[in-house]
KERONU-284695 format. One record per residue (C-alpha): y, z, x. Coordinates in pm, whole numbers. Layout:
! KERONU-284695
+--------+--------+--------+
|      Y |      Z |      X |
+--------+--------+--------+
|      Y |      Z |      X |
...
+--------+--------+--------+
END
This chain:
! KERONU-284695
+--------+--------+--------+
|      Y |      Z |      X |
+--------+--------+--------+
|    638 |  10526 |  16215 |
|    260 |  10547 |  16198 |
|     30 |  10254 |  16244 |
|   -181 |  10138 |  15952 |
|   -449 |   9952 |  16148 |
|   -768 |   9882 |  15949 |
|  -1075 |   9982 |  16148 |
|  -1437 |  10076 |  16114 |
|  -1511 |  10453 |  16096 |
|  -1362 |  10638 |  16390 |
|  -1549 |  10805 |  16668 |
|  -1441 |  11169 |  16675 |
|  -1372 |  11275 |  17033 |
|  -1474 |  11633 |  17112 |
|  -1376 |  11845 |  17409 |
|  -1198 |  12155 |  17524 |
|   -825 |  12197 |  17491 |
|   -617 |  12031 |  17761 |
|   -606 |  12316 |  18008 |
|   -293 |  12287 |  18221 |
|    -55 |  12145 |  17961 |
|    -33 |  12429 |  17710 |
|    -41 |  12402 |  17335 |
|    292 |  12285 |  17198 |
|    511 |  12583 |  17112 |
|    687 |  12628 |  16782 |
|   1036 |  12481 |  16783 |
|    953 |  12224 |  17051 |
|    927 |  11847 |  17018 |
|    657 |  11694 |  17237 |
|    669 |  11334 |  17360 |
|    360 |  11175 |  17514 |
|    436 |  10909 |  17776 |
|    185 |  10624 |  17818 |
|    205 |  10325 |  18052 |
|     13 |  10100 |  18292 |
|   -322 |  10083 |  18117 |
|   -593 |   9836 |  18220 |
|   -754 |   9763 |  17888 |
|  -1090 |   9641 |  18027 |
|  -1146 |   9961 |  18228 |
|  -1232 |  10317 |  18117 |
|   -933 |  10531 |  18020 |
|  -1047 |  10891 |  17968 |
|   -684 |  11003 |  17964 |
|   -644 |  10856 |  17613 |
|   -874 |  11125 |  17473 |
|   -672 |  11390 |  17654 |
|   -355 |  11265 |  17485 |
|   -515 |  11347 |  17151 |
|   -552 |  11709 |  17261 |
|   -186 |  11762 |  17357 |
|    -87 |  11680 |  16995 |
|    241 |  11494 |  17055 |
|    511 |  11448 |  16794 |
|    581 |  11103 |  16939 |
|    394 |  10865 |  17169 |
|    606 |  10637 |  17386 |
|    423 |  10330 |  17518 |
|    671 |  10226 |  17785 |
|    521 |   9912 |  17937 |
|    216 |   9745 |  18092 |
|     29 |   9886 |  17796 |
|   -215 |   9602 |  17860 |
|   -255 |   9368 |  18156 |
|   -220 |   9032 |  17987 |
|    -97 |   8801 |  18260 |
|   -108 |   8459 |  18097 |
|     55 |   8186 |  18307 |
|   -115 |   7902 |  18118 |
|   -246 |   8023 |  17781 |
|    -68 |   8290 |  17573 |
|   -385 |   8342 |  17368 |
|   -505 |   8570 |  17647 |
|   -231 |   8818 |  17551 |
|   -394 |   8861 |  17210 |
|   -735 |   8902 |  17375 |
|   -594 |   9195 |  17572 |
|   -444 |   9353 |  17260 |
|   -785 |   9318 |  17093 |
|   -944 |   9505 |  17385 |
|   -689 |   9783 |  17356 |
|   -737 |   9831 |  16985 |
|  -1115 |   9841 |  17034 |
|  -1080 |  10173 |  17217 |
|  -1144 |  10459 |  16970 |
|   -899 |  10697 |  17135 |
|   -620 |  10439 |  17109 |
|   -694 |  10394 |  16740 |
|   -682 |  10767 |  16682 |
|   -355 |  10804 |  16871 |
|   -180 |  10533 |  16672 |
|   -317 |  10661 |  16342 |
|   -255 |  11031 |  16395 |
|     77 |  11032 |  16583 |
|    410 |  10859 |  16551 |
|    484 |  10605 |  16823 |
|    730 |  10360 |  16975 |
|    660 |  10080 |  17225 |
|    825 |   9846 |  17470 |
|    684 |   9619 |  17738 |
|    703 |   9552 |  18108 |
|    593 |   9245 |  18301 |
|    215 |   9250 |  18248 |
|    224 |   9287 |  17869 |
|    525 |   9055 |  17860 |
|    289 |   8795 |  18003 |
|    328 |   8752 |  18379 |
|    373 |   8968 |  18687 |
|    744 |   9020 |  18772 |
|    842 |   8766 |  18505 |
|   1182 |   8742 |  18341 |
|   1364 |   8503 |  18112 |
|   1199 |   8202 |  18277 |
|    854 |   8290 |  18134 |
|    766 |   7990 |  17918 |
|    561 |   8181 |  17658 |
|    808 |   8463 |  17598 |
|    867 |   8366 |  17234 |
|    492 |   8367 |  17164 |
|    454 |   8696 |  17349 |
|    734 |   8853 |  17146 |
|    571 |   8746 |  16820 |
|    238 |   8899 |  16923 |
|    409 |   9220 |  17038 |
|    594 |   9262 |  16708 |
|    279 |   9206 |  16509 |
|     47 |   9422 |  16719 |
|    280 |   9722 |  16726 |
|    376 |   9668 |  16361 |
|    743 |   9624 |  16441 |
|    809 |   9307 |  16241 |
|   1036 |   9502 |  16003 |
|   1210 |   9677 |  16294 |
|   1273 |   9399 |  16544 |
|   1425 |   9084 |  16385 |
|   1230 |   8766 |  16449 |
|   1542 |   8593 |  16580 |
|   1643 |   8873 |  16819 |
|   1640 |   8780 |  17188 |
|   1393 |   9049 |  17289 |
|   1212 |   9356 |  17159 |
|   1484 |   9619 |  17200 |
|   1530 |   9874 |  16923 |
|   1618 |  10239 |  16866 |
|   1521 |  10533 |  16645 |
|   1662 |  10876 |  16570 |
|   1454 |  11190 |  16528 |
|   1581 |  11504 |  16359 |
|   1466 |  11811 |  16550 |
|   1589 |  12113 |  16357 |
|   1964 |  12063 |  16337 |
|   1968 |  11842 |  16648 |
|   1939 |  11465 |  16679 |
|   1727 |  11285 |  16940 |
|   1797 |  10915 |  16994 |
|   1530 |  10704 |  17165 |
|   1656 |  10368 |  17294 |
|   1387 |  10118 |  17392 |
|   1533 |   9855 |  17623 |
|   1383 |   9512 |  17688 |
|   1409 |   9448 |  18062 |
|   1211 |   9120 |  18054 |
|   1322 |   8874 |  17790 |
|   1665 |   8806 |  17943 |
|   1612 |   8925 |  18300 |
|   1758 |   8699 |  18569 |
|   1615 |   8636 |  18915 |
|   1631 |   8925 |  19161 |
|   1907 |   8776 |  19374 |
|   2146 |   9071 |  19377 |
|   2387 |   8926 |  19121 |
|   2164 |   8878 |  18818 |
|   2151 |   9055 |  18483 |
|   1871 |   9256 |  18324 |
|   1949 |   9283 |  17952 |
|   2144 |   8977 |  17843 |
|   2479 |   8987 |  17667 |
|   2343 |   9040 |  17314 |
|   2144 |   9343 |  17425 |
|   2445 |   9483 |  17611 |
|   2656 |   9462 |  17297 |
|   2375 |   9621 |  17097 |
|   2341 |   9903 |  17351 |
|   2713 |   9981 |  17336 |
|   2686 |  10020 |  16959 |
|   2384 |  10251 |  16987 |
|   2563 |  10476 |  17235 |
|   2847 |  10536 |  16990 |
|   2609 |  10676 |  16728 |
|   2607 |  11058 |  16707 |
|   2320 |  11218 |  16900 |
|   2261 |  11545 |  17082 |
|   2011 |  11397 |  17329 |
|   1953 |  11034 |  17427 |
|   1638 |  10902 |  17592 |
|   1681 |  10552 |  17738 |
|   1350 |  10378 |  17816 |
|   1318 |  10097 |  18071 |
|    994 |   9926 |  18167 |
|   1079 |   9937 |  18539 |
|   1268 |  10199 |  18735 |
|   1643 |  10245 |  18735 |
|   1677 |  10482 |  19031 |
|   1415 |  10338 |  19268 |
|   1573 |  10223 |  19594 |
|   1595 |   9844 |  19638 |
|   1431 |   9875 |  19981 |
|   1110 |   9998 |  19817 |
|    998 |   9640 |  19756 |
|    906 |   9675 |  19388 |
|   1118 |   9575 |  19092 |
|   1408 |   9811 |  19026 |
|   1751 |   9803 |  18866 |
|   1884 |   9865 |  19217 |
|   1801 |   9498 |  19289 |
|   2042 |   9414 |  19007 |
|   2338 |   9621 |  19130 |
|   2592 |   9468 |  18891 |
|   2364 |   9537 |  18594 |
|   2291 |   9893 |  18705 |
|   2659 |   9962 |  18753 |
|   2723 |   9818 |  18408 |
|   2451 |  10040 |  18260 |
|   2611 |  10352 |  18406 |
|   2961 |  10243 |  18303 |
|   2845 |  10153 |  17951 |
|   2713 |  10506 |  17911 |
|   3031 |  10655 |  18053 |
|   3288 |  10452 |  17865 |
|   3117 |  10511 |  17531 |
|   3134 |  10886 |  17587 |
|   2757 |  10932 |  17574 |
|   2623 |  11268 |  17685 |
|   2278 |  11423 |  17702 |
|   2139 |  11102 |  17853 |
|   1822 |  11080 |  18059 |
|   1602 |  10786 |  18159 |
|   1228 |  10730 |  18115 |
|   1072 |  10448 |  18319 |
|    736 |  10306 |  18422 |
|    598 |  10025 |  18642 |
|    500 |  10227 |  18952 |
|    140 |  10351 |  18934 |
|    222 |  10718 |  18980 |
|    467 |  10970 |  18842 |
|    785 |  11116 |  18990 |
|   1135 |  11240 |  18907 |
|   1450 |  11084 |  19054 |
|   1806 |  11210 |  19043 |
|   2135 |  11041 |  19136 |
|   2423 |  11283 |  19167 |
|   2722 |  11228 |  18933 |
|   2614 |  10873 |  18847 |
|   2698 |  10930 |  18480 |
|   2970 |  11181 |  18578 |
|   2685 |  11426 |  18530 |
|   2363 |  11350 |  18722 |
|   2144 |  11056 |  18626 |
|   1790 |  11193 |  18580 |
|   1491 |  10957 |  18568 |
|   1143 |  11064 |  18463 |
|    893 |  10804 |  18579 |
|    527 |  10767 |  18484 |
|    288 |  10473 |  18479 |
|    -73 |  10556 |  18530 |
|   -310 |  10605 |  18239 |
|   -595 |  10470 |  18453 |
|   -428 |  10358 |  18776 |
|   -288 |  10512 |  19093 |
|   -122 |  10384 |  19410 |
|     59 |  10529 |  19708 |
|    426 |  10607 |  19638 |
|    700 |  10388 |  19777 |
|   1003 |  10508 |  19967 |
|   1259 |  10664 |  19736 |
|   1541 |  10882 |  19870 |
|   1632 |  10995 |  19516 |
|   1291 |  11156 |  19452 |
|   1325 |  11526 |  19360 |
|    972 |  11617 |  19250 |
|    620 |  11577 |  19389 |
|    440 |  11246 |  19332 |
|    117 |  11265 |  19134 |
|   -211 |  11158 |  19299 |
|   -458 |  11134 |  19010 |
|   -588 |  10801 |  18879 |
|   -636 |  10923 |  18522 |
|   -326 |  11110 |  18411 |
|   -152 |  11253 |  18107 |
|    227 |  11287 |  18090 |
|    431 |  11479 |  17833 |
|    794 |  11575 |  17780 |
|    859 |  11895 |  17586 |
|   1204 |  11930 |  17432 |
|   1360 |  12262 |  17331 |
|   1690 |  12171 |  17169 |
|   1782 |  12505 |  17011 |
|   1834 |  12817 |  17224 |
|   1603 |  13113 |  17175 |
|   1623 |  13474 |  17290 |
|   1432 |  13373 |  17604 |
|   1535 |  13014 |  17676 |
|   1834 |  12780 |  17690 |
|   1787 |  12423 |  17560 |
|   1594 |  12215 |  17811 |
|   1336 |  11943 |  17866 |
|   1015 |  11996 |  18059 |
|    830 |  11698 |  18215 |
|    464 |  11758 |  18301 |
|    190 |  11532 |  18436 |
|   -169 |  11649 |  18472 |
|   -493 |  11506 |  18605 |
|   -695 |  11411 |  18298 |
|  -1024 |  11474 |  18477 |
|   -956 |  11819 |  18628 |
|   -684 |  11950 |  18395 |
|   -472 |  12036 |  18699 |
|    -96 |  11998 |  18663 |
|     41 |  11776 |  18941 |
|    406 |  11754 |  18842 |
|    625 |  11996 |  18650 |
|   1002 |  11944 |  18635 |
|   1258 |  12109 |  18410 |
|   1611 |  11998 |  18324 |
|   1841 |  12233 |  18135 |
|   2033 |  12019 |  17890 |
|   2370 |  12143 |  18010 |
|   2289 |  11961 |  18338 |
|   2312 |  11626 |  18158 |
|   2617 |  11711 |  17950 |
|   2975 |  11736 |  18072 |
|   3089 |  12095 |  18112 |
|   3439 |  12239 |  18107 |
|   3503 |  12602 |  18191 |
|   3806 |  12781 |  18052 |
|   3884 |  13068 |  18285 |
|   3976 |  13418 |  18176 |
|   3898 |  13628 |  17868 |
|   3984 |  13517 |  17519 |
|   4222 |  13810 |  17463 |
|   4528 |  13911 |  17661 |
|   4842 |  14123 |  17661 |
|   5184 |  13982 |  17756 |
|   5101 |  13659 |  17949 |
|   4782 |  13479 |  18046 |
|   4715 |  13214 |  18312 |
|   4453 |  12953 |  18224 |
|   4262 |  12727 |  18461 |
|   4026 |  12446 |  18358 |
|   3737 |  12429 |  18603 |
|   3502 |  12132 |  18628 |
|   3279 |  11934 |  18864 |
|   3385 |  11574 |  18797 |
|   3646 |  11449 |  19046 |
|   3644 |  11097 |  18900 |
|   3756 |  11216 |  18557 |
|   4090 |  11344 |  18439 |
|   4153 |  11622 |  18186 |
|   4421 |  11602 |  17920 |
|   4497 |  11896 |  17696 |
|   4708 |  12018 |  17403 |
|   4833 |  12362 |  17300 |
|   4932 |  12284 |  16939 |
|   4583 |  12246 |  16793 |
|   4586 |  11866 |  16801 |
|   4317 |  11648 |  16955 |
|   4397 |  11534 |  17311 |
|   4467 |  11165 |  17362 |
|   4522 |  10947 |  17667 |
|   4893 |  11037 |  17660 |
|   4850 |  11414 |  17622 |
|   4944 |  11653 |  17901 |
|   4748 |  11581 |  18221 |
|   4590 |  11891 |  18371 |
|   4680 |  11928 |  18737 |
|   4712 |  12304 |  18788 |
|   4673 |  12635 |  18599 |
|   4929 |  12701 |  18326 |
|   5056 |  13016 |  18151 |
|   5069 |  13104 |  17782 |
|   5246 |  13399 |  17619 |
|   5130 |  13371 |  17259 |
|   4811 |  13318 |  17061 |
|   4707 |  12961 |  17146 |
|   4417 |  12724 |  17092 |
|   4368 |  12509 |  17402 |
|   4201 |  12174 |  17333 |
|   4091 |  11967 |  17633 |
|   3905 |  11642 |  17685 |
|   3780 |  11424 |  17969 |
|   3909 |  11071 |  18016 |
|   3805 |  10803 |  18263 |
|   4055 |  10674 |  18520 |
|   4135 |  10380 |  18289 |
|   4209 |  10622 |  17999 |
|   3884 |  10580 |  17807 |
|   3760 |  10887 |  17617 |
|   3464 |  11034 |  17808 |
|   3379 |  11355 |  17620 |
|   3412 |  11546 |  17297 |
|   3695 |  11795 |  17265 |
|   3641 |  12131 |  17436 |
|   3827 |  12414 |  17269 |
|   3901 |  12780 |  17331 |
|   4128 |  13017 |  17141 |
|   4326 |  13273 |  17339 |
|   4459 |  13558 |  17128 |
|   4749 |  13779 |  17231 |
|   4689 |  14139 |  17130 |
|   4952 |  14405 |  17068 |
|   4836 |  14709 |  17264 |
|   4777 |  15042 |  17093 |
|   5067 |  15271 |  17182 |
|   4996 |  15551 |  17425 |
|   5034 |  15913 |  17313 |
|   5335 |  16086 |  17467 |
|   5354 |  16417 |  17276 |
|   5029 |  16577 |  17392 |
|   5073 |  16872 |  17632 |
|   4876 |  17139 |  17816 |
|   4578 |  16915 |  17897 |
|   4293 |  17023 |  18119 |
|   4054 |  16799 |  18316 |
|   3729 |  16686 |  18155 |
|   3609 |  16622 |  17800 |
|   3510 |  16877 |  17539 |
|   3150 |  16846 |  17423 |
|   2954 |  16962 |  17118 |
|   2574 |  16989 |  17130 |
|   2342 |  16953 |  16826 |
|   1968 |  16943 |  16766 |
|   1765 |  16754 |  16508 |
|   1539 |  16453 |  16462 |
|   1776 |  16158 |  16443 |
|   1711 |  15784 |  16406 |
|   2082 |  15705 |  16390 |
|   2405 |  15886 |  16460 |
|   2454 |  16160 |  16199 |
|   2770 |  16267 |  16021 |
|   2872 |  16535 |  16269 |
|   3138 |  16674 |  16033 |
|   2859 |  16823 |  15819 |
|   2678 |  16985 |  16114 |
|   2719 |  17307 |  16312 |
|   2721 |  17269 |  16690 |
|   2472 |  17489 |  16876 |
|   2672 |  17478 |  17195 |
|   3023 |  17374 |  17305 |
|   3200 |  17342 |  17636 |
|   3374 |  17101 |  17872 |
|   3241 |  16854 |  18130 |
|   3372 |  16601 |  18380 |
|   3040 |  16411 |  18377 |
|   2847 |  16244 |  18096 |
|   2511 |  16380 |  18211 |
|   2342 |  16420 |  17875 |
|   2013 |  16547 |  18018 |
|   2198 |  16824 |  18203 |
|   2381 |  16935 |  17888 |
|   2076 |  16928 |  17658 |
|   1839 |  17221 |  17602 |
|   1539 |  16992 |  17538 |
|   1417 |  16645 |  17632 |
|   1417 |  16490 |  17285 |
|   1577 |  16521 |  16941 |
|   1932 |  16623 |  17016 |
|   2287 |  16484 |  16993 |
|   2616 |  16520 |  17178 |
|   2979 |  16448 |  17093 |
|   3242 |  16416 |  17368 |
|   3612 |  16435 |  17275 |
|   3939 |  16429 |  17463 |
|   4188 |  16193 |  17620 |
|   4157 |  15903 |  17860 |
|   4441 |  15786 |  18081 |
|   4445 |  15407 |  18133 |
|   4633 |  15267 |  18433 |
|   4811 |  14969 |  18277 |
|   4885 |  14790 |  17953 |
|   4589 |  14554 |  17929 |
|   4278 |  14461 |  17735 |
|   3985 |  14699 |  17785 |
|   3629 |  14594 |  17708 |
|   3461 |  14933 |  17668 |
|   3084 |  14957 |  17690 |
|   2811 |  15212 |  17640 |
|   2467 |  15189 |  17796 |
|   2240 |  15426 |  17612 |
|   1888 |  15533 |  17522 |
|   1902 |  15600 |  17226 |
|   2212 |  15548 |  17007 |
|   2580 |  15580 |  17093 |
|   2929 |  15489 |  16977 |
|   3282 |  15503 |  17122 |
|   3610 |  15555 |  16935 |
|   3966 |  15517 |  17059 |
|   4174 |  15706 |  16807 |
|   4026 |  15630 |  16464 |
|   3898 |  15287 |  16567 |
|   3531 |  15243 |  16652 |
|   3534 |  15015 |  16957 |
|   3163 |  15020 |  17051 |
|   2870 |  15054 |  16811 |
|   2541 |  15098 |  16997 |
|   2371 |  15300 |  16724 |
|   2002 |  15323 |  16637 |
|   1682 |  15442 |  16800 |
|   1626 |  15207 |  17093 |
|   1552 |  15186 |  17463 |
|   1822 |  15121 |  17726 |
|   2077 |  14882 |  17578 |
|   2436 |  14783 |  17650 |
|   2694 |  14709 |  17381 |
|   3062 |  14616 |  17428 |
|   3383 |  14626 |  17229 |
|   3741 |  14518 |  17302 |
|   4074 |  14692 |  17247 |
|   4424 |  14646 |  17391 |
|   4583 |  14968 |  17517 |
|   4926 |  15058 |  17640 |
|   4944 |  15238 |  17975 |
|   4901 |  15613 |  17934 |
|   4692 |  15860 |  17731 |
|   4468 |  15767 |  17441 |
|   4235 |  15986 |  17233 |
|   3867 |  15907 |  17289 |
|   3545 |  16017 |  17121 |
|   3191 |  15937 |  17234 |
|   2888 |  16007 |  17015 |
|   2527 |  16007 |  17138 |
|   2181 |  16103 |  17016 |
|   1840 |  16115 |  17182 |
|   1535 |  16039 |  16968 |
|   1246 |  16043 |  17212 |
|   1124 |  15903 |  17547 |
|   1427 |  15849 |  17767 |
|   1771 |  16012 |  17800 |
|   2061 |  15793 |  17910 |
|   2433 |  15754 |  17847 |
|   2672 |  15557 |  18068 |
|   3024 |  15463 |  17958 |
|   3290 |  15242 |  18116 |
|   3529 |  14956 |  18066 |
|   3610 |  14611 |  18207 |
|   3972 |  14500 |  18239 |
|   4107 |  14149 |  18191 |
|   4077 |  14074 |  18563 |
|   3704 |  14147 |  18549 |
|   3707 |  14479 |  18732 |
|   3462 |  14735 |  18594 |
|   3529 |  15110 |  18594 |
|   3297 |  15391 |  18488 |
|   3456 |  15661 |  18274 |
|   3352 |  15933 |  18516 |
|   3591 |  15790 |  18778 |
|   3908 |  15781 |  18563 |
|   4129 |  16072 |  18444 |
|   3979 |  16245 |  18138 |
|   4138 |  16541 |  17961 |
|   4084 |  16780 |  17675 |
+--------+--------+--------+
END
């Protein structure tokens, strides 16, 4: 949603590009994080936020300091001061945004449900941030959620209200209130690939730190973690504010996977960090800071999906915090051992890192339920099978989507028994010509023939470039098994077993490996390897990998012609 504030003509802010946070790359979704802003003081960081060109601005609390113990009108005065800043107006006009509050824009330092002007404050918040059509007037707080489509992936942003219903910090109180808890459960059941849960104050800050933290509400924090777990939510990370610095915290296995908290609150404030044993990144030291989260949700040739959290000094452009989380770190993982193809029988193990979860699986293609087979040890299959598996909590609640892998039994190619009078090594045929792909050798006359026990193409060639070689003969494999043959070549190559092309690594290219799978019976099998050299580099290496993972180069196995 974009604001439609009516203002006088805008002041255009000039300046160089924001140096240490690079221009947003194609395919990435950039979130700007803004919090703890004293509206009556200079905030040069706001202009820097314009330069990072976010897709979404998240105002996560203490957006103004509007402590109003006696007169709620002061809250509006503070909003008026914020909107008077040209950079704020440009941010809200040019970029999409969402907002929540913490104590100071709620109306009183460390206040909760006892704050007597909370209804008035909520009304002003809804109006100022233009959320009157998003947050119902009768709702007990300002919590709401939105979904963002990023390519074919879905990002869910959940804005919690940790003030309106917050109890006293006595160790047994609540943070959200029952209506918000029920609302949160519903949001967590909605489909999403990544979920960002925003809280005005920290979730993973230690209670001994002295400041407000969910750790001072241990029952509520435990309920938050369990609500995420029992609703099967994955791809969850937390974004929090309150402390006047920035850091990253991590609690191992708290959500079955790690709970990761990105914390920032310092547009124009800074303070010394408090004790926090869960801190896993440096604490920023700059008073005027800019924080962004870059999301890459679709893998590329260079990168796996991940989020990158960066905070930089707005005055010097120096990056002070940079922390990356690969998205598989905040999603449950299940590893099916062994290759997808086998001969005869195959033992399967399901490896994971979550001792508090149980795995139930099926072998008939159906979806696992709480009464499906419990996985306790590796099992054996002897036919083509699709294994479906799923995590469940100890009380039989579904915790994950279904993980699936198909194992296919292959009938091995029969070995040749009639061949006789074999000699060691492969026959080779040498050709010359300017090739950009493997030619039809049946139409060509070889310039040289012979036998070799090595695949040293440079030694067999009469020139450095523009030639081709064909190797033919028999290979003896040691057992009935699956064989993943490979060629590593510069330039093109291919490998045939009998009439079947197993590896296609054709084309003019630099060093490259290609693989292909075939099941073979123990014994002799006809083999043919084709290779050509275009220019700049001569290389051919050939081998295979068996089902147990052992790799063998062809030059170390029996070859005949």
